[in-house]
C-alpha positions as CSV (number, residue, x, y, z in Angstrom):
1,M,112.5,104.0,10.6
2,N,110.7,107.2,9.8
3,R,113.3,109.9,9.7
4,V,110.9,112.8,10.4
5,R,109.6,111.1,13.5
6,L,113.2,110.3,14.5
7,V,114.1,114.0,14.3
8,V,111.0,114.9,16.3
9,L,112.0,112.3,18.9
10,V,115.5,113.7,19.2
11,A,114.2,117.3,19.5
12,V,111.7,116.3,22.2
13,A,114.3,114.3,24.2
14,T,116.6,117.3,24.0
15,V,114.0,119.8,25.3
16,V,112.9,117.3,28.0
17,G,116.6,117.0,29.1
18,M,116.9,120.8,29.3
19,V,113.7,121.1,31.3
20,A,114.6,118.3,33.7
21,F,117.9,120.0,34.5
22,G,116.5,123.4,35.3
23,L,115.6,125.3,32.1
24,W,112.2,126.9,32.6
25,S,111.6,124.8,35.7
26,R,113.6,126.9,38.1
27,P,113.3,130.7,38.8
28,A,115.7,133.3,37.3
29,V,118.0,135.0,39.7
30,E,116.7,138.4,40.8
31,G,119.1,141.3,41.4
32,I,119.6,143.7,44.2
33,E,117.1,146.2,42.9
34,H,114.3,143.7,42.6
35,D,111.2,144.3,44.7
36,G,110.6,140.6,45.5
37,F,112.9,138.0,46.9
38,S,116.4,138.6,45.6
39,A,119.1,135.9,45.7
40,E,121.7,138.6,45.2
41,R,120.7,140.3,48.4
42,V,121.1,136.9,50.1
43,V,124.5,136.6,48.6
44,E,125.6,139.8,50.4
45,D,124.8,138.2,53.7
46,I,126.5,134.9,52.8
47,E,129.7,136.8,51.9
48,V,129.9,138.1,55.4
49,I,128.8,134.9,57.1
50,S,131.3,132.7,55.2
51,R,134.5,134.8,55.5
52,E,136.0,132.6,58.2
53,H,135.5,129.1,59.5
54,H,132.9,129.4,62.3
55,S,132.4,125.9,63.8
56,V,132.2,125.0,67.4
57,A,136.0,124.9,67.3
58,H,136.1,128.5,66.3
59,P,134.4,130.4,69.2
60,E,135.6,133.9,68.2
61,E,134.7,133.6,64.6
62,R,131.3,132.1,65.5
63,A,130.7,135.0,67.8
64,T,131.4,137.4,65.0
65,V,128.8,135.7,62.8
66,R,126.4,135.7,65.8
67,D,126.9,139.5,66.3
68,Y,126.3,140.1,62.6
69,L,123.1,138.1,62.5
70,T,121.8,139.8,65.7
71,R,122.5,143.2,64.1
72,R,120.7,142.2,60.9
73,L,117.7,141.1,62.8
74,G,117.7,144.4,64.7
75,E,117.9,146.3,61.4
76,L,114.8,144.4,60.2
77,G,112.9,145.7,63.2
78,A,112.5,142.7,65.4
79,D,110.4,143.4,68.4
80,T,112.6,141.3,70.7
81,I,115.9,139.6,70.2
82,K,117.1,137.1,72.8
83,L,120.2,135.0,73.1
84,Y,120.0,131.6,74.8
85,N,123.4,130.5,76.0
86,Y,124.1,126.9,76.9
87,E,127.4,126.2,78.6
88,A,129.8,123.2,78.5
89,L,127.9,121.1,75.9
90,V,129.7,118.0,74.8
91,G,129.4,117.0,71.2
92,P,129.6,113.4,69.9
93,E,132.9,111.8,69.2
94,N,134.3,112.5,65.8
95,K,137.3,110.5,64.7
96,H,138.5,110.4,68.3
97,V,137.9,114.2,68.7
98,V,135.4,115.4,71.2
99,Y,134.4,119.0,71.3
100,T,133.3,120.7,74.4
101,F,131.8,124.2,73.8
102,D,129.2,126.8,74.7
103,A,126.3,127.2,72.3
104,T,124.2,130.4,71.8
105,N,121.0,130.4,69.9
106,I,119.4,133.6,68.6
107,L,115.7,134.1,68.8
108,A,114.0,137.1,67.2
109,E,110.3,137.7,67.3
110,F,108.1,139.9,65.0
111,A,104.6,140.4,66.1
112,P,101.5,141.3,64.0
113,R,100.6,145.0,64.1
114,D,97.5,144.0,66.2
115,A,99.3,142.1,68.9
116,A,96.8,142.8,71.7
117,K,95.6,139.3,71.5
118,E,97.5,136.0,71.7
119,Y,98.7,134.8,68.3
120,T,100.2,131.8,66.6
121,S,103.6,132.1,65.1
122,L,105.6,130.8,62.1
123,M,109.1,129.7,63.1
124,L,111.9,129.9,60.5
125,V,114.9,127.8,61.6
126,A,118.5,127.6,60.3
127,H,121.8,127.0,62.0
128,Y,124.7,129.5,61.8
129,D,127.6,127.2,62.8
130,S,129.7,125.7,60.1
131,R,131.0,122.1,60.0
132,Y,133.9,121.2,62.2
133,S,137.0,119.3,61.1
134,Q,136.4,116.8,58.3
135,P,139.1,114.3,57.3
136,M,139.3,113.8,53.5
137,P,141.1,111.1,51.5
138,H,144.7,112.1,50.4
139,R,144.2,115.5,52.1
140,D,144.7,117.0,55.5
141,T,141.7,117.7,57.7
142,V,139.5,120.4,56.1
143,W,137.1,122.9,57.6
144,S,133.9,124.2,56.0
145,Y,133.3,127.9,55.6
146,G,129.5,127.3,55.9
147,A,128.6,129.3,52.8
148,A,125.9,126.9,51.7
149,D,125.5,124.9,54.9
150,D,124.0,126.8,56.4
151,G,124.7,130.3,55.0
152,Y,121.9,129.6,52.5
153,G,119.4,128.9,55.2
154,V,120.4,131.9,57.3
155,G,120.5,134.3,54.4
156,V,117.2,133.1,52.9
157,I,115.5,133.6,56.2
158,L,116.7,137.2,56.5
159,E,115.5,138.0,53.0
160,T,112.2,136.1,53.5
161,V,111.4,138.1,56.7
162,A,112.3,141.3,54.9
163,Q,109.7,140.5,52.2
164,A,107.1,139.5,54.8
165,L,107.5,142.8,56.7
166,K,106.3,144.7,53.6
167,Y,102.8,143.4,54.3
168,R,103.0,143.4,58.1
169,D,99.7,145.2,58.4
170,E,98.0,142.1,57.0
171,W,99.6,139.6,59.4
172,Q,97.2,137.4,61.4
173,Q,100.1,135.4,62.7
174,G,103.6,136.4,64.0
175,V,107.1,135.3,63.0
176,K,109.9,133.8,65.1
177,V,113.4,133.4,63.7
178,L,115.5,130.8,65.4
179,F,119.2,130.7,64.4
180,T,120.6,127.7,66.2
181,D,124.2,127.0,67.2
182,A,126.0,123.7,67.2
183,E,123.8,121.9,64.8
184,E,126.7,120.3,63.2
185,V,127.6,118.5,66.4
186,G,124.4,116.5,66.9
187,M,121.9,119.4,66.8
188,M,123.1,120.3,70.3
189,G,121.8,123.9,70.2
190,M,118.3,122.8,69.1
191,K,118.3,120.0,71.6
192,A,119.3,122.4,74.4
193,Q,116.6,124.9,73.4
194,W,113.9,122.2,73.2
195,Q,114.8,120.7,76.6
196,N,115.5,123.9,78.6
197,N,113.5,126.7,77.0
198,H,110.6,124.9,75.3
199,E,108.3,127.8,75.9
200,V,109.6,129.4,72.7
201,F,107.9,126.7,70.7
202,D,104.5,126.8,72.6
203,N,102.6,129.0,70.1
204,V,104.3,127.8,66.9
205,G,101.9,126.4,64.3
206,L,104.3,126.0,61.5
207,M,108.1,125.4,61.4
208,I,110.2,125.8,58.2
209,N,113.7,124.5,58.5
210,L,116.3,125.4,55.8
211,E,119.4,123.3,55.2
212,A,121.9,122.9,52.3
213,R,123.4,119.6,51.2
214,G,125.8,121.2,48.8
215,P,125.7,124.5,46.9
216,Y,123.8,123.8,43.7
217,G,121.0,121.9,42.1
218,P,117.3,122.3,42.8
219,T,116.0,123.2,46.2
220,L,114.1,120.2,47.4
221,L,111.3,120.0,49.9
222,F,112.8,116.7,51.1
223,E,110.9,116.2,54.4
224,T,107.7,117.1,56.1
225,S,106.3,116.3,59.5
226,P,104.0,113.2,59.7
227,N,100.4,113.3,58.5
228,N,101.1,116.1,56.1
229,E,97.9,116.3,54.2
230,R,97.2,119.9,55.3
231,L,100.8,120.9,54.9
232,M,100.9,119.6,51.4
233,E,97.7,121.4,50.5
234,L,99.4,124.6,51.7
235,Y,102.5,123.9,49.7
236,A,100.6,122.8,46.6
237,T,98.5,126.0,46.5
238,T,101.3,128.5,47.1
239,A,104.8,127.4,46.2
240,D,106.2,128.5,42.9
241,Y,108.5,126.1,41.1
242,P,107.7,123.3,43.5
243,C,110.2,120.5,43.9
244,T,109.4,117.5,46.1
245,Y,109.0,113.8,46.3
246,S,107.2,112.2,49.3
247,L,109.5,109.2,48.7
248,T,112.4,111.3,50.0
249,T,110.7,111.6,53.4
250,V,110.6,107.8,53.5
251,V,114.2,107.4,52.3
252,Y,115.5,110.1,54.6
253,G,114.1,108.1,57.6
254,F,116.6,105.4,56.8
255,M,119.6,107.7,56.3
256,P,122.1,108.6,59.0
257,N,121.4,112.3,58.6
258,F,119.5,114.6,60.9
259,T,118.7,118.3,61.0
260,D,117.3,120.7,63.7
261,F,113.8,119.8,62.3
262,T,114.3,116.2,63.5
263,I,113.9,117.4,67.1
264,A,110.5,119.1,66.5
265,K,108.9,117.3,63.5
266,D,106.8,114.9,65.6
267,T,105.3,117.8,67.6
268,I,105.2,120.8,65.3
269,P,103.9,120.7,61.6
270,G,106.6,121.7,59.3
271,F,108.7,121.7,56.1
272,N,112.4,120.9,55.6
273,F,114.1,122.3,52.5
274,S,117.6,121.8,51.2
275,T,119.7,121.8,48.1
276,I,121.1,118.4,47.2
277,A,124.2,118.8,45.1
278,D,126.9,117.9,45.6
279,I,128.4,115.7,48.3
280,N,132.0,116.8,47.6
281,H,131.2,120.4,48.6
282,Y,129.3,119.3,51.7
283,H,131.1,119.8,55.0
284,T,134.4,120.5,53.3
285,D,136.5,123.6,52.5
286,K,134.7,123.6,49.1
287,D,131.7,125.0,50.9
288,N,132.9,128.5,50.5
289,F,131.7,131.8,49.0
290,S,133.3,131.2,45.6
291,N,131.1,128.1,45.0
292,I,127.7,129.4,45.9
293,N,124.9,129.2,43.3
294,P,122.4,132.1,43.2
295,Q,119.9,130.2,41.2
296,S,119.6,127.6,43.9
297,I,119.2,130.4,46.5
298,Q,116.4,131.9,44.3
299,H,114.7,128.5,44.3
300,Y,114.4,128.6,48.1
301,G,112.6,131.9,47.9
302,A,110.3,130.9,45.1
303,Q,108.9,128.1,47.2
304,I,109.1,129.6,50.7
305,V,108.1,133.2,50.3
306,P,104.5,132.4,49.0
307,I,104.0,129.8,51.8
308,V,105.0,132.5,54.4
309,H,102.7,135.0,52.8
310,K,99.7,132.7,52.9
311,Y,100.4,131.5,56.4
312,L,100.8,134.9,57.9
313,T,97.8,136.6,56.2
314,D,95.2,133.8,56.4
315,S,93.1,133.7,59.6
316,T,92.6,130.0,59.1
317,Y,96.1,129.5,60.5
318,S,95.3,131.5,63.7
319,D,94.5,128.1,65.1
320,K,97.9,126.6,66.1
321,D,96.7,123.1,65.2
322,S,95.3,124.1,61.8
323,L,98.1,122.3,59.9
324,R,97.9,119.0,61.8
325,G,96.5,116.4,59.6
326,E,95.3,112.8,60.1
327,R,96.8,111.2,57.0
328,G,99.9,111.4,54.9
329,T,100.0,112.1,51.1
330,V,101.8,110.8,48.1
331,N,103.3,113.5,46.0
332,F,105.9,114.2,43.3
333,T,106.9,116.9,40.9
334,L,107.6,116.8,37.2
335,P,109.6,119.8,36.1
336,L,107.5,122.4,34.3
337,L,104.3,120.3,34.9
338,G,104.4,121.0,38.6
339,L,103.2,119.1,41.7
340,F,101.0,116.0,41.8
341,N,99.6,115.5,45.3
342,F,97.3,112.7,46.3
343,S,95.8,111.4,49.4
344,M,96.7,107.9,50.2
345,P,93.2,106.5,49.4
346,C,93.2,108.5,46.1
347,Y,96.6,107.2,45.2
348,W,95.5,103.6,45.9
349,V,92.5,104.1,43.6
350,I,94.7,105.4,40.8
351,N,97.0,102.5,41.2
352,I,94.2,100.0,41.1
353,V,92.7,101.6,38.0
354,V,96.1,101.5,36.2
355,F,96.8,97.9,37.3
356,V,93.4,96.8,36.0
357,A,93.8,98.8,32.7
358,F,97.2,97.2,32.1
359,A,96.0,93.7,32.8
360,L,93.0,94.2,30.4
361,L,95.2,95.8,27.8
362,F,97.7,92.9,27.9
363,A,94.9,90.4,27.7
364,F,93.2,92.2,24.8
365,D,96.5,92.5,22.8
366,T,97.2,88.8,23.5
367,L,93.8,87.8,22.1
368,R,94.3,90.0,19.1
369,G,97.7,88.4,18.4
370,R,99.6,91.7,19.0
371,V,101.6,90.2,21.8
372,Q,102.9,86.7,22.8
373,I,102.6,85.7,26.4
374,R,105.7,83.4,26.4
375,E,107.9,86.0,24.7
376,S,106.6,88.8,26.9
377,L,107.3,86.8,30.1
378,G,110.8,86.0,28.7
379,A,111.4,89.7,28.1
380,A,110.2,90.4,31.7
381,L,112.6,87.8,33.1
382,R,115.5,89.3,31.1
383,A,114.6,92.8,32.2
384,L,114.5,91.7,35.8
385,I,117.9,89.8,35.6
386,S,119.4,92.8,33.8
387,A,118.2,95.1,36.6
388,I,119.9,92.9,39.2
389,V,123.1,92.9,37.1
390,A,122.9,96.7,36.9
391,L,122.4,96.9,40.6
392,V,125.5,94.8,41.3
393,A,127.5,96.6,38.5
394,G,126.6,100.0,40.0
395,E,127.9,99.0,43.4
396,L,131.0,97.5,41.8
397,I,131.7,100.7,40.0
398,A,131.3,102.6,43.3
399,W,133.7,100.1,45.0
400,V,136.4,100.5,42.3
401,A,136.1,104.3,42.5
402,C,136.5,104.2,46.3
403,R,139.6,101.9,45.9
404,V,141.1,104.3,43.4
405,C,140.4,107.4,45.5
406,D,141.3,105.7,48.8
407,A,137.8,106.4,50.1
408,E,135.7,104.3,52.4
409,F,133.2,102.2,50.5
410,K,129.8,101.9,52.1
411,P,127.4,99.7,50.1
412,F,124.2,101.8,49.4
413,G,125.7,104.4,51.9
414,I,126.9,108.0,51.6
415,V,130.4,108.1,50.0
416,Q,132.4,111.3,49.9
417,G,135.7,112.2,48.4
418,I,135.5,110.5,44.9
419,A,137.0,112.8,42.3
420,G,134.7,113.0,39.3
421,D,131.9,110.9,40.9
422,N,129.1,112.6,38.9
423,I,131.0,112.1,35.6
424,I,131.5,108.4,36.5
425,M,127.8,108.0,37.2
426,A,126.7,109.8,34.1
427,V,129.1,108.0,31.8
428,S,128.1,104.6,33.3
429,V,124.4,105.3,32.7
430,V,125.1,106.2,29.1
431,V,127.2,103.1,28.5
432,M,124.5,100.9,30.2
433,I,121.8,102.4,28.0
434,A,124.0,101.8,24.9
435,I,124.4,98.1,25.9
436,V,120.7,97.7,26.5
437,A,119.9,99.3,23.1
438,A,122.5,97.0,21.4
439,L,121.0,93.9,23.1
440,Y,117.5,95.0,22.0
441,M,118.6,95.5,18.4
442,R,120.3,92.1,18.5
443,G,117.0,90.5,19.6
444,R,115.2,92.5,17.0
445,R,117.5,91.2,14.2
446,G,117.1,87.7,15.5
447,A,113.3,88.0,15.3
448,V,113.5,89.4,11.8
449,R,115.9,86.7,10.7
450,L,113.5,84.0,11.7
451,T,111.1,85.3,9.1
452,A,113.6,85.1,6.3
453,G,112.2,83.2,3.3
454,S,108.6,83.9,4.4
455,L,106.2,84.5,1.5
456,R,104.1,86.8,3.6
457,A,104.3,90.5,2.7
458,N,106.1,92.7,5.3
459,A,107.0,89.6,7.4
460,G,110.2,91.2,8.6
461,A,108.4,94.4,9.6
462,N,105.7,92.5,11.4
463,A,108.4,90.5,13.2
464,A,110.1,93.7,14.3
465,L,106.8,95.2,15.5
466,L,106.0,92.0,17.4
467,H,109.5,92.0,19.0
468,A,109.0,95.7,20.1
469,T,105.5,94.9,21.6
470,N,106.7,91.8,23.4
471,S,109.7,93.7,24.8
472,L,107.5,96.6,25.9
473,Y,105.0,94.4,27.6
474,G,107.8,92.4,29.3
475,A,109.2,95.7,30.7
476,L,105.8,96.8,31.9
477,I,105.1,93.5,33.6
478,V,108.2,94.1,35.7
479,M,107.0,97.7,36.4
480,F,103.6,96.3,37.3
481,V,105.0,93.7,39.8
482,L,107.4,96.2,41.4
483,S,104.7,98.9,41.6
484,L,102.4,96.5,43.4
485,A,105.1,95.2,45.7
486,L,106.2,98.7,46.8
487,I,102.8,100.3,47.3
488,V,101.9,97.4,49.5
489,A,105.2,97.5,51.4
490,I,105.8,101.3,51.9
491,G,102.9,103.1,50.1
492,E,105.3,104.6,47.5
493,N,106.0,103.4,44.0
494,L,106.4,106.4,41.8
495,M,109.7,105.3,40.2
496,F,107.9,102.2,38.7
497,F,104.4,103.5,38.6
498,I,105.0,106.6,36.4
499,P,106.5,104.5,33.5
500,L,103.7,102.0,33.8
501,L,101.0,104.7,33.8
502,A,102.5,106.7,30.9
503,A,103.1,103.6,28.7
504,T,99.7,102.0,29.5
505,A,97.8,105.2,28.8
506,A,99.8,105.8,25.6
507,I,99.1,102.3,24.2
508,I,95.4,102.5,24.9
509,L,95.1,105.9,23.3
510,Y,97.2,104.8,20.3
511,R,95.0,101.7,19.8
512,T,91.9,103.8,19.9
513,T,93.0,106.9,17.9
514,R,95.8,105.4,15.7
515,L,97.8,108.6,16.6
516,R,101.5,107.9,17.4
517,L,101.5,111.3,19.2
518,W,100.6,109.5,22.4
519,L,103.7,107.3,22.2
520,I,106.0,110.3,22.1
521,V,104.1,111.9,24.9
522,A,104.7,108.8,27.0
523,I,108.4,108.8,26.1
524,A,108.6,112.5,27.1
525,L,106.9,112.0,30.4
526,I,109.0,108.9,31.4
527,L,112.2,110.8,30.4
528,L,111.1,113.9,32.3
529,H,110.5,111.9,35.4
530,A,113.6,109.6,35.0
531,L,116.1,112.4,34.4
532,S,114.9,114.7,37.3
533,F,114.2,111.9,39.8
534,L,117.4,109.9,39.1
535,Y,119.5,113.1,39.3
536,A,118.0,113.9,42.7
537,L,118.4,110.3,43.8
538,A,122.1,110.2,42.7
539,M,122.9,113.5,44.4
540,A,121.1,112.5,47.6
541,L,122.4,109.0,48.0
542,T,125.8,109.6,46.3
543,I,127.9,107.1,44.3
544,G,127.7,104.7,47.2
545,A,124.1,103.9,46.1
546,F,124.9,104.0,42.4
547,G,123.6,100.5,42.0
548,A,120.1,101.6,42.8
549,V,120.4,104.5,40.4
550,L,121.8,102.3,37.6
551,M,119.1,99.7,38.1
552,L,116.3,102.3,37.9
553,A,117.8,103.9,34.8
554,L,117.9,100.4,33.1
555,L,114.2,99.7,33.9
556,D,113.3,103.1,32.4
557,A,115.4,102.3,29.4
558,V,113.8,99.0,28.7
559,V,110.4,100.7,28.5
560,I,111.6,103.7,26.5
561,I,113.5,101.8,23.8
562,P,110.6,99.7,22.5
563,L,108.3,102.7,22.8
564,T,110.8,104.5,20.6
565,E,110.6,101.8,17.9
566,L,106.9,101.8,17.9
567,Y,106.9,105.6,17.4
568,T,109.6,105.8,14.7
569,R,108.8,102.7,12.7
570,K,107.5,103.1,9.1
């Protein structure tokens, strides 16, 4: 092993890890005196909003929050502020508790300076009620203070509007702010608005809904309305520090979670933003002011404020239907590198090119004697079996954690109330990678041992190289098959396709240039994607779906480990 290259590898992996978890890839928190979007000003609003529980079971405290928000909208200079009251709503049954309540939505409108003509509006939506009672393992029922959910959304909207008013003379479109009530009990406030006073949505050309699934972590664009090609073009050309995966829209469709945006998304083009970490702060008493994260709040602003500026000032969007597309897109972000956004036909073409390139590369290396078909297929089978074992092991770890913490285990479902769940998942991934590396080295030693006594020079080194190449191709065969299966099934395959693309391109470039630089570039790209995406996946799906996270981590590892040997070998 070349020690210099090993040091370079460790340094690159360290930097990639820092970038993946937010260094240089998320905005710095801006203070009170900053001219642009300031998370610290949002914090001031959240402090007031989250002083008391304000769920549907707390009508007086909720009225206090409502009065504060109405006053703040008035201070911003809203042209009209209207309260929509809906009486005697009945929420869904929750652990044999049924809440009956009145709900009051707040609608504020800000018109362009030149409001003589009809105009299209941007609608910013967040809910101001906090979560109602939530039973927790080994604890009494708890109540959320709503600091993040949805103090983040409400506070960010107030600050976003304040920023937009600075260039009001340039507006071509208007702004509507809708603060809904009773979102936590089945989106009752939004449903009532949609059914009884639908006229408020008639001229809305873009809706941006803000949620919070925990107080920290990146702010993720986790859902868009269907046929989002024009929406994603707007997002791609404006948002700073973008963070999104089109796969999350697919996954979210299968999850038992809904937001106010759910009611409107098939009718009004829009975006749905949220933080994603962590589940044990979500809907519990830990969702309080002491646990808010200003950097996550700043990340909302970095993405949303530029979108709002573009939408309000560009006459293109004066047509209410300007953001309605005909096709969806495939997109993902790599921290620091930004957003990669493709139309479906384009993404299919890229996949086909990579699939063909990998097949030709495998055939060429086989003919040149650099890889052995039988051993590569054996490595692929071992990788696939190991992935299945990791899937089962991850769910078993989740089951044990639930038993220890007396929490309800839901296979591949949302699990809350597990003390140290993030530590359990992180340690398990590290242990799994160590086991995979040990098994790889055992196979390597076996391959070298078979050459003992050979009279050929460098027989052992050649055997180690062949073992690395066979192992790498075996892993890529699995990635190839899974990429093909997923893109045919759901049109999404980034978790398998990115490692396949990076490794295939690196091997081709290495073969043609003899520069090992390409190998470490591939390792860095796969790590960057794996660390950021698997973190988002683990936070979104929780330990209940840890089997899927552990399986994907293993498949990334079986690609990275042989690439590492190819890079560091003498």
